[in-house]
N, C-alpha and C positions, 0 to 999 in steps of 0.2 A: 911034441907040442908042449911048450912051456906055459905055466900058469902065471898070469899077470894079476896081481892083487890090485883091485880098484877099490879104494877106501872112500866111502861116503861119510863116515862118521867124523873123521878129522876135520874136513872142511865145514861140516855143520857146527862142530864145537867152536871152531875159529870164527865162524860167522856170528854165533851167539856171543862170544867174547867181544868181538868188534862192536856189536850192537850195544852191549853193556857199556863199553868204553865211550861210544858215541853219546849215550844217555848221560854219562858222567860229565862229559865235556859240555853238553848243553846245559846242565845244571849250573855251570860256571860261565855261561855265555861265551864259550870258546867255539864259535861257529865254524871257523875254518878247520880246526882240529876235529870237530864232530863230523864234518863232511869227509875228511880223510878216513875216519873210522868207518863211515857208511860206505865209502868206496871199497874198503877192504871187505866189509861184510857182503857187499854185492858180488865181489869177485869170488869169495868163498862159496856163496850160494850157487854161483854158476858152476864151480868145480863140483859141488855136490850133485847138481842136476846132471852134469855130464857123467858122473859116476853111476847114478841111478839109471840113466838111459843105457849105459853100457851093460849094467846088470840085467836090465830088461831084455836087451838084444840077445845076450847070452842065454837067458832063460828061454826065450822064444826059439832060439836055434836048437837048444837041446830037446825041445818038444817035437821038432819036425823030423 
């Protein structure tokens, strides 16, 4: 059985970066660019959620 590394930290860092970029865009009234960054952030958060759910499932399976 091979081990698959599911990384939650990278998507979280990318979401944080995208949120920062969205904030910067909003400071200059670049609304469309801010929305694009927010969509990136939302996507990265979803990837992080999937990673954590996978970790949780593996943890529960090991306890059984």
